[in-house]
LOSETOR-742102 format. One line per field, with one value per residue: residue number from 1; x, y, z of N, C-alpha, C in turn. Coordinates in steps of 0.05 Angstrom, whole numbers, plus 5000, padded with zeros to 4 digits. Each point is the difference from the previous one (the first is absolute). Layout:
<rs>
i: [NUM; ...]
n.east: [X; ...]
n.north: [Y; ...]
n.up: [Z; ...]
ca.east: [X; ...]
ca.north: [Y; ...]
ca.up: [Z; ...]
c.east: [X; ...]
c.north: [Y; ...]
c.up: [Z; ...]
</rs>
This chain:
<rs>
i: [1; 2; 3; 4; 5; 6; 7; 8; 9; 10; 11; 12; 13; 14; 15; 16; 17; 18; 19; 20; 21; 22; 23; 24; 25; 26; 27; 28; 29; 30; 31; 32; 33; 34; 35; 36; 37; 38; 39; 40; 41; 42; 43; 44; 45; 46; 47; 48; 49; 50; 51; 52; 53; 54; 55; 56; 57; 58; 59; 60; 61; 62; 63; 64; 65; 66; 67; 68; 69; 70; 71; 72; 73; 74; 75; 76; 77; 78; 79; 80; 81; 82; 83; 84; 85; 86; 87; 88; 89; 90; 91; 92; 93; 94; 95; 96; 97; 98; 99; 100; 101; 102; 103; 104; 105; 106; 107; 108; 109; 110; 111; 112; 113; 114; 115; 116; 117; 118; 119; 120; 121; 122; 123; 124; 125; 126; 127; 128; 129; 130; 131; 132; 133; 134; 135; 136; 137; 138; 139; 140; 141; 142; 143; 144; 145; 146; 147; 148; 149; 150; 151; 152; 153; 154; 155; 156; 157; 158; 159; 160; 161; 162; 163; 164; 165; 166; 167; 168; 169; 170; 171; 172; 173; 174; 175; 176; 177; 178; 179; 180; 181; 182; 183; 184; 185; 186; 187; 188; 189; 190; 191; 192; 193; 194; 195; 196; 197; 198; 199; 200; 201; 202; 203; 204; 205; 206; 207; 208; 209; 210; 211; 212; 213; 214; 215; 216; 217; 218; 219; 220; 221; 222; 223; 224; 225; 226; 227; 228; 229; 230; 231; 232; 233; 234; 235; 236; 237; 238; 239; 240; 241; 242; 243; 244; 245; 246; 247; 248; 249]
n.east: [4673; 5023; 4996; 5013; 5024; 5003; 5021; 4995; 5026; 5001; 4977; 5006; 4997; 4976; 5008; 4974; 4999; 4990; 5009; 5006; 4998; 4983; 5000; 5006; 5019; 5019; 5020; 5021; 5015; 5020; 5019; 4995; 5021; 4997; 5023; 5009; 5013; 5023; 5003; 4987; 4982; 5006; 5019; 4995; 5013; 5017; 4985; 4993; 5005; 4983; 5023; 4997; 4988; 5009; 4978; 4989; 4985; 4986; 4978; 4982; 4983; 4979; 4983; 4985; 4977; 4993; 4979; 4988; 4980; 4986; 4990; 5026; 4991; 5003; 4994; 5022; 4996; 4978; 5000; 4995; 5024; 5006; 5006; 4979; 4995; 5004; 4991; 4994; 4992; 4988; 4993; 4997; 4994; 4991; 5019; 5007; 5001; 5023; 5007; 5012; 4977; 5001; 4991; 4980; 4991; 4977; 5012; 4992; 4982; 5005; 4976; 5002; 4980; 5008; 4998; 4989; 5025; 4998; 5023; 4991; 5003; 4982; 5008; 4976; 4980; 4980; 4978; 4981; 4987; 4979; 4977; 4999; 4996; 4976; 5011; 5006; 4987; 5024; 4987; 5015; 5020; 5013; 5014; 5020; 5015; 5022; 5007; 5020; 5010; 5001; 5023; 4998; 4988; 5024; 4992; 5022; 5009; 5012; 5025; 4989; 4986; 5016; 4980; 5017; 5005; 4976; 5010; 5008; 4983; 5009; 4984; 4979; 4990; 5006; 4990; 5017; 4979; 4990; 5006; 5010; 5016; 5022; 4987; 4984; 4982; 4983; 4984; 4981; 4987; 4983; 4997; 4978; 4993; 5020; 5012; 5002; 4991; 4982; 4997; 4999; 4985; 4988; 5004; 4992; 5004; 5024; 4983; 5020; 5008; 4980; 4979; 4984; 4987; 5024; 5006; 4976; 5002; 5025; 4992; 4980; 5017; 5017; 4976; 5000; 4995; 4977; 4995; 5021; 4977; 4997; 5017; 4993; 4989; 5024; 4999; 5017; 5015; 5014; 5017; 5008; 5027; 5006; 5024; 4984; 4993; 5026; 5001; 5010; 5018]
n.north: [4739; 5013; 5021; 5009; 5012; 5017; 5008; 5020; 4995; 5007; 4989; 4978; 4994; 4992; 4976; 4997; 4974; 4978; 4985; 4981; 4995; 4983; 5024; 5007; 5006; 4991; 5014; 4985; 5017; 4982; 5016; 4980; 4993; 4984; 4990; 5021; 4988; 5009; 4974; 5005; 4981; 4997; 4985; 4975; 4979; 5013; 5018; 5002; 5026; 5017; 5012; 5010; 5022; 5007; 5010; 4987; 5011; 5000; 4985; 5015; 4981; 5015; 4979; 5020; 4989; 5021; 5006; 5008; 5012; 5011; 4976; 4998; 5000; 5026; 5000; 5014; 4983; 5014; 4976; 4999; 5011; 4975; 5006; 5015; 4976; 4985; 5021; 5009; 4974; 5002; 5024; 4982; 4988; 5025; 5007; 5011; 5026; 4989; 5004; 4977; 5005; 4978; 4985; 4996; 4976; 5010; 5010; 4976; 5002; 4974; 5007; 4982; 5014; 4987; 4980; 5014; 5008; 4997; 5015; 5009; 4987; 5009; 4975; 4989; 5005; 4984; 5003; 4985; 5009; 5004; 4988; 4998; 5026; 5009; 5021; 4976; 5012; 4992; 4983; 4980; 5002; 4979; 5014; 4991; 5002; 5008; 4996; 5017; 4988; 5025; 5011; 5005; 5020; 5010; 5023; 5011; 5012; 5014; 5005; 5023; 4980; 4989; 4992; 4980; 4986; 4990; 4989; 4976; 4995; 4981; 4984; 5007; 4976; 5000; 5023; 5002; 4995; 5023; 5000; 5024; 4983; 5013; 5018; 4986; 4991; 4996; 4980; 5015; 4976; 5020; 4994; 4987; 5026; 4995; 5013; 5024; 5010; 4979; 5005; 5026; 4995; 4984; 5017; 5019; 4977; 5004; 5012; 5016; 5000; 4983; 5015; 4981; 5021; 5010; 4977; 4997; 5026; 4996; 4978; 5014; 5021; 4982; 4990; 5027; 4996; 4998; 4977; 5010; 5010; 4996; 4980; 4994; 4979; 4990; 5025; 5005; 5001; 5020; 4984; 5025; 5002; 5002; 4997; 4984; 4997; 5005; 4974; 4986; 4986]
n.up: [5028; 4997; 5014; 4978; 5002; 4980; 5014; 4983; 5000; 4974; 4996; 5014; 4974; 5006; 4991; 5005; 5009; 4988; 5020; 4982; 5026; 4987; 4987; 5025; 4983; 5017; 4988; 5006; 4987; 5005; 5010; 4983; 4985; 4978; 5008; 4986; 4980; 4991; 4998; 5022; 5001; 5027; 4990; 5004; 4993; 5017; 4987; 5026; 5005; 4988; 4995; 5024; 4991; 5024; 4990; 5020; 5018; 4978; 5002; 5013; 4992; 4996; 4999; 4992; 5009; 4985; 5015; 4978; 5012; 4980; 5006; 5006; 5024; 5007; 4974; 4996; 4980; 4992; 4988; 4974; 5000; 5005; 4975; 5008; 5010; 4978; 4986; 5024; 5002; 4977; 5009; 5020; 4977; 4999; 4983; 5023; 4997; 5009; 5025; 4993; 4988; 5013; 4981; 5017; 5006; 5007; 5022; 5008; 5020; 5003; 5008; 5019; 5012; 5022; 4983; 4981; 4997; 4974; 5000; 4976; 4978; 4983; 4994; 5007; 4983; 5006; 4984; 5012; 4979; 5016; 4996; 4974; 4998; 4992; 5012; 5012; 5021; 5008; 5017; 4992; 5017; 4991; 5017; 4984; 5022; 4988; 5025; 4995; 5022; 5011; 5003; 5025; 4987; 5004; 5009; 4992; 5022; 4982; 5007; 5009; 5013; 4982; 4985; 5002; 4978; 5000; 5023; 4995; 5019; 5016; 4985; 5016; 5003; 5026; 5005; 5021; 5015; 5008; 4975; 4996; 4987; 5006; 4984; 5017; 4984; 5021; 4996; 5011; 5005; 4996; 5026; 5003; 5002; 4985; 5020; 4988; 5024; 4999; 4974; 5005; 5022; 4982; 4980; 5017; 5013; 4991; 4983; 5004; 4974; 4997; 5007; 5012; 5010; 5003; 5011; 5012; 5006; 5006; 5014; 5009; 5005; 5010; 5009; 5003; 5026; 4987; 5012; 5014; 5007; 4974; 5007; 4975; 5010; 5001; 5007; 4981; 5022; 4990; 5013; 4998; 4997; 5025; 4989; 4986; 5026; 5001; 5009; 5020; 4986]
ca.east: [5013; 5010; 5006; 5028; 5003; 5026; 5004; 5022; 5018; 5004; 4975; 4983; 4975; 4993; 4985; 4989; 4990; 4996; 5021; 4994; 5023; 5010; 5017; 5024; 5024; 5025; 5022; 5026; 5021; 5025; 5018; 5021; 4997; 5022; 5025; 5008; 5027; 5000; 4991; 4973; 4995; 5021; 4995; 5020; 4989; 5000; 4982; 4976; 4980; 5011; 5011; 4981; 5009; 4982; 4998; 4987; 4974; 4980; 4974; 4976; 4978; 4973; 4980; 4974; 4976; 4982; 4973; 4986; 4972; 4986; 4977; 5009; 4997; 5025; 5018; 5001; 4992; 4977; 5004; 4989; 5023; 5019; 5027; 5005; 5011; 5026; 5019; 5022; 5020; 5015; 5019; 5023; 5020; 5010; 5023; 4997; 5025; 5008; 5014; 5027; 4998; 4996; 4973; 4997; 4973; 4997; 5003; 4974; 5000; 4978; 4991; 4978; 4997; 5023; 5021; 5014; 5007; 5023; 5005; 5009; 4990; 4984; 5015; 4983; 4972; 4983; 4974; 4979; 4976; 4976; 4974; 4999; 4974; 4993; 5018; 5028; 5015; 5003; 4993; 5016; 5028; 5019; 5025; 5024; 5021; 5027; 5009; 5027; 5007; 5024; 5009; 4988; 5015; 5007; 5014; 5021; 5008; 5029; 5009; 4991; 4971; 4990; 4989; 5008; 4980; 4993; 5016; 4984; 5006; 4988; 4971; 4988; 4973; 4982; 5013; 4991; 4985; 5013; 5027; 5002; 5028; 5007; 5001; 4980; 4971; 4983; 4972; 4982; 4972; 4983; 4979; 4974; 5000; 5027; 5004; 5027; 5018; 5009; 5019; 5024; 5013; 5009; 5024; 5020; 4994; 5021; 5007; 4997; 5003; 4974; 4978; 4983; 4982; 5015; 5007; 4979; 4994; 5021; 4995; 4977; 5009; 5017; 4983; 4979; 4974; 4981; 4985; 5016; 4985; 4983; 5016; 4986; 5014; 5012; 5016; 5029; 5014; 5029; 5012; 5027; 5016; 4993; 5013; 4984; 4977; 5010; 5012; 5027; 4999]
ca.north: [5024; 5019; 5027; 5008; 5026; 5008; 5027; 5013; 5015; 5028; 5016; 4991; 4991; 4973; 4984; 4977; 4979; 4975; 4980; 4972; 4990; 4974; 5003; 5015; 4984; 5014; 4986; 5013; 4992; 5009; 5015; 4983; 4994; 4983; 5014; 4996; 5009; 5018; 4985; 4990; 4985; 4982; 4972; 4982; 4973; 4995; 5018; 4988; 5021; 5025; 5020; 5022; 5027; 5011; 5029; 5015; 5009; 4980; 5012; 4990; 5005; 4992; 4998; 5007; 4998; 5021; 5000; 5025; 4997; 5025; 4996; 4998; 5024; 5010; 5011; 5029; 5008; 4987; 4998; 4976; 4987; 4993; 5010; 5025; 4992; 4986; 5018; 5010; 4979; 4998; 5022; 4994; 4986; 5019; 5015; 5029; 5015; 5003; 5025; 4999; 5002; 4974; 4989; 4975; 4996; 5013; 4984; 4996; 4981; 4981; 5001; 4981; 4999; 5008; 4980; 5003; 5027; 4994; 5019; 4987; 5010; 4982; 4995; 4989; 4996; 4988; 4997; 4986; 5016; 4984; 5012; 5023; 5011; 4999; 5018; 4990; 5008; 4978; 5008; 4986; 4995; 4985; 5012; 4988; 5019; 4993; 5022; 4995; 5016; 5017; 5009; 5025; 5024; 5015; 5025; 5009; 5028; 5003; 5027; 5021; 4999; 4988; 4973; 4985; 4981; 4979; 4976; 4977; 4986; 4973; 5002; 4982; 4995; 5011; 5018; 4995; 5022; 5016; 5008; 5012; 5005; 5025; 4998; 4981; 5007; 4977; 5002; 4990; 4996; 5009; 4982; 5012; 5015; 5009; 5029; 5008; 5004; 4973; 4990; 5015; 4990; 4973; 5000; 5018; 4998; 5011; 5027; 5022; 5025; 5011; 4990; 4983; 5015; 5011; 4977; 4990; 5020; 4998; 4976; 5006; 5016; 4984; 4982; 5016; 4991; 5022; 4998; 4982; 4990; 4978; 4986; 4974; 4975; 4990; 5021; 4997; 5025; 4999; 5007; 5007; 5004; 5024; 5023; 5010; 5015; 5023; 4993; 4989; 4971]
ca.up: [4988; 5020; 4989; 5002; 4988; 4990; 5008; 4985; 5018; 4993; 5000; 5023; 4990; 5009; 4981; 5013; 4984; 5014; 4995; 5005; 5015; 4991; 4977; 5007; 4997; 5005; 4988; 5006; 4982; 5012; 4982; 4988; 4972; 4992; 4995; 4972; 4993; 4976; 4977; 5004; 5025; 5008; 4994; 5011; 5005; 5028; 5014; 5010; 4997; 4987; 5019; 5005; 5007; 5020; 4994; 5022; 4993; 4994; 4994; 5013; 4982; 5007; 4978; 5013; 4984; 5011; 4989; 4997; 4990; 5003; 5017; 5027; 5016; 5012; 4981; 4999; 4973; 4989; 4971; 4988; 4986; 5021; 4993; 5015; 5026; 4997; 4986; 5017; 5005; 4975; 5000; 5017; 4984; 4981; 5010; 5004; 5003; 5028; 5008; 4989; 4971; 4988; 5001; 5015; 5011; 5026; 5024; 5012; 5022; 5003; 5028; 5006; 5029; 5016; 4997; 4974; 4993; 4984; 4978; 4976; 4974; 4984; 4976; 4979; 5006; 4979; 5012; 4985; 5002; 4999; 5003; 4983; 4994; 4972; 4985; 5001; 5023; 5020; 5027; 5019; 4991; 5016; 4992; 5011; 5002; 5010; 5018; 5009; 5023; 4998; 5026; 5010; 4995; 5024; 4994; 5019; 4998; 4998; 5007; 4982; 5000; 4976; 5003; 4975; 4990; 5020; 4998; 5006; 5025; 5000; 5003; 5018; 4991; 5020; 5019; 5027; 5012; 5021; 4991; 4974; 4996; 4986; 4971; 4990; 5002; 5002; 4992; 5021; 4992; 5022; 5009; 5006; 5024; 5007; 4998; 4990; 5022; 5009; 4980; 5004; 5025; 4995; 4984; 5011; 5029; 5018; 4991; 5019; 4985; 4992; 5015; 4984; 4982; 4977; 4983; 4983; 4981; 4979; 4985; 4983; 4978; 4983; 4984; 4986; 5009; 5001; 5025; 5017; 5022; 4990; 4980; 4995; 5004; 4975; 4987; 5004; 5008; 4998; 5026; 4994; 5024; 5016; 4988; 4977; 5011; 5013; 5025; 4998; 4999]
c.east: [5008; 5005; 5029; 5002; 5029; 5003; 5023; 5016; 5001; 4975; 4982; 4973; 4995; 4983; 4991; 4990; 4995; 5021; 4989; 5024; 5012; 5020; 5025; 5024; 5024; 5023; 5026; 5021; 5026; 5017; 5023; 4995; 5024; 5025; 5009; 5029; 4999; 4989; 4972; 4998; 5023; 4992; 5022; 4988; 4997; 4980; 4975; 4976; 5013; 5012; 4981; 5015; 4980; 4999; 4988; 4972; 4981; 4973; 4979; 4976; 4974; 4983; 4973; 4978; 4979; 4973; 4989; 4973; 4985; 4977; 5008; 4997; 5027; 5019; 4998; 4991; 4976; 5001; 4987; 5022; 5021; 5028; 5005; 5012; 5028; 5021; 5022; 5022; 5016; 5021; 5024; 5022; 5012; 5024; 4993; 5027; 5006; 5015; 5028; 5000; 4997; 4971; 5000; 4971; 4998; 5003; 4973; 5002; 4976; 4993; 4976; 4999; 5024; 5024; 5016; 5003; 5026; 5004; 5010; 4991; 4984; 5014; 4983; 4972; 4986; 4973; 4982; 4974; 4975; 4975; 4998; 4971; 4995; 5018; 5029; 5016; 5002; 4994; 5015; 5028; 5015; 5028; 5023; 5023; 5026; 5012; 5027; 5006; 5025; 5008; 4987; 5017; 5004; 5017; 5021; 5005; 5030; 5008; 4992; 4970; 4988; 4990; 5007; 4977; 4995; 5017; 4982; 5010; 4987; 4970; 4991; 4971; 4980; 5016; 4989; 4984; 5016; 5028; 4999; 5029; 5005; 5002; 4980; 4972; 4985; 4972; 4983; 4972; 4982; 4979; 4975; 5002; 5027; 5004; 5029; 5019; 5011; 5021; 5027; 5015; 5011; 5027; 5022; 4998; 5020; 5008; 4995; 5002; 4973; 4979; 4982; 4980; 5014; 5007; 4977; 4991; 5020; 4996; 4976; 5008; 5018; 4985; 4978; 4972; 4981; 4984; 5015; 4985; 4982; 5015; 4986; 5018; 5011; 5017; 5030; 5012; 5030; 5011; 5030; 5017; 4993; 5013; 4985; 4976; 5010; 5013; 5029; 4998; 5008]
c.north: [5019; 5027; 5006; 5028; 5003; 5030; 5012; 5018; 5030; 5017; 4993; 4991; 4971; 4987; 4975; 4979; 4976; 4980; 4972; 4988; 4974; 5003; 5016; 4982; 5018; 4983; 5016; 4988; 5012; 5014; 4983; 4997; 4983; 5017; 4994; 5011; 5019; 4986; 4989; 4986; 4981; 4971; 4983; 4973; 4994; 5016; 4984; 5019; 5023; 5018; 5024; 5026; 5011; 5030; 5016; 5009; 4977; 5014; 4986; 5008; 4990; 4998; 5002; 4996; 5018; 5000; 5029; 4995; 5025; 4998; 4998; 5027; 5008; 5012; 5030; 5011; 4985; 5000; 4974; 4984; 4995; 5010; 5027; 4994; 4988; 5018; 5011; 4979; 4995; 5022; 4996; 4986; 5018; 5015; 5030; 5013; 5004; 5026; 5002; 5002; 4974; 4990; 4973; 4997; 5014; 4981; 4999; 4979; 4982; 4997; 4981; 4997; 5011; 4982; 5004; 5030; 4999; 5021; 4985; 5014; 4978; 4996; 4988; 4998; 4987; 4996; 4985; 5015; 4983; 5018; 5026; 5010; 4999; 5018; 4992; 5009; 4977; 5010; 4985; 4994; 4983; 5009; 4986; 5019; 4987; 5024; 4993; 5019; 5016; 5008; 5027; 5024; 5016; 5024; 5006; 5030; 5002; 5028; 5020; 5000; 4988; 4972; 4985; 4982; 4978; 4976; 4977; 4986; 4973; 5002; 4979; 4995; 5013; 5018; 4995; 5024; 5014; 5009; 5011; 5007; 5026; 4995; 4981; 5011; 4974; 5006; 4987; 4998; 5007; 4980; 5015; 5014; 5010; 5030; 5007; 5004; 4974; 4989; 5015; 4991; 4972; 5000; 5019; 5000; 5014; 5029; 5021; 5027; 5013; 4987; 4984; 5016; 5011; 4977; 4991; 5021; 5000; 4975; 5003; 5016; 4985; 4982; 5015; 4992; 5024; 5000; 4980; 4988; 4976; 4986; 4973; 4976; 4989; 5020; 4996; 5027; 4996; 5010; 5006; 5001; 5026; 5025; 5012; 5016; 5025; 4995; 4990; 4970; 4988]
c.up: [5023; 4986; 5005; 4986; 4990; 5006; 4985; 5018; 4994; 5003; 5024; 4990; 5008; 4979; 5014; 4981; 5018; 4991; 5006; 5015; 4990; 4977; 5005; 4999; 5004; 4989; 5006; 4981; 5012; 4979; 4991; 4970; 4992; 4993; 4971; 4997; 4976; 4976; 5003; 5027; 5006; 4993; 5011; 5006; 5030; 5016; 5008; 4997; 4986; 5021; 5001; 5007; 5020; 4998; 5023; 4991; 4995; 4995; 5016; 4984; 5012; 4975; 5013; 4980; 5013; 4985; 5000; 4988; 5005; 5019; 5030; 5015; 5010; 4980; 5000; 4973; 4992; 4970; 4990; 4985; 5021; 4994; 5012; 5028; 4998; 4987; 5018; 5006; 4975; 4999; 5018; 4986; 4978; 5012; 5003; 5004; 5029; 5005; 4988; 4970; 4985; 5003; 5014; 5009; 5027; 5024; 5014; 5022; 4998; 5029; 5003; 5030; 5014; 4995; 4974; 4994; 4984; 4978; 4976; 4975; 4986; 4974; 4977; 5010; 4976; 5012; 4980; 5006; 4996; 5002; 4984; 4997; 4970; 4983; 5003; 5024; 5020; 5027; 5022; 4989; 5020; 4991; 5015; 4999; 5010; 5014; 5011; 5024; 4994; 5029; 5007; 4991; 5025; 4993; 5021; 4996; 5001; 5008; 4979; 4997; 4975; 5005; 4974; 4991; 5021; 4996; 5009; 5025; 4999; 5006; 5020; 4991; 5020; 5019; 5027; 5011; 5022; 4992; 4972; 4995; 4984; 4971; 4988; 5004; 5001; 4990; 5021; 4989; 5024; 5007; 5007; 5027; 5009; 4996; 4992; 5022; 5011; 4981; 5004; 5025; 4996; 4986; 5011; 5031; 5017; 4992; 5022; 4987; 4993; 5018; 4981; 4982; 4976; 4981; 4982; 4980; 4977; 4983; 4981; 4976; 4981; 4981; 4985; 5007; 5002; 5026; 5018; 5024; 4992; 4978; 4996; 5004; 4973; 4986; 5006; 5006; 4998; 5027; 4995; 5026; 5014; 4988; 4977; 5010; 5014; 5027; 4995; 5000; 5027]
</rs>
């Protein structure tokens, strides 16, 4: 079992759980569909294959098998009902009101160590509940999730100082270290003994607009750290572009 997390983009809330690596399935569907005429599907005795319409886009999907157990150590919630732990993940499949007035599932990042950092939405969840108490409270849950990757949201500034609705840029599964592209935010997993000034120097190595002490203090403020001198190993930090910290890109 491996510890993974889901990071909500809008609230910076972190939802941790255990992942069974043997059950991780990735699927890619290309942006094509059968071509149809006004009267329906194309037909013809000479057709070897159905004519295709290339629509672009497509879909990248992950199927995850997650484990929750009230007896496992490290949980941020102490409870006798495992549904208190799985409830927040169920909510990820609920539609919320977005900034444009339309309802949609919340944008969330699937983060696993330093190799997996995928923005997406949860489109389906289902769980099998086990080990019930005498009053009917389940203590263990095997939760299956369907997770669709989405493009990175990126804000632009237009003349007049207005910020339009977020546009979608091509998504990358893993962001390269030592680089924070303009308009992008990375997620860094803190290692044991790692200091915030080291993290700031790692992601902003060529910055001359701000000194390193100012950078790590701004990085602490950006992540709402209560004790920036003692960051627990495994914590997820959001690493924004330098411009978001008050410097220049």
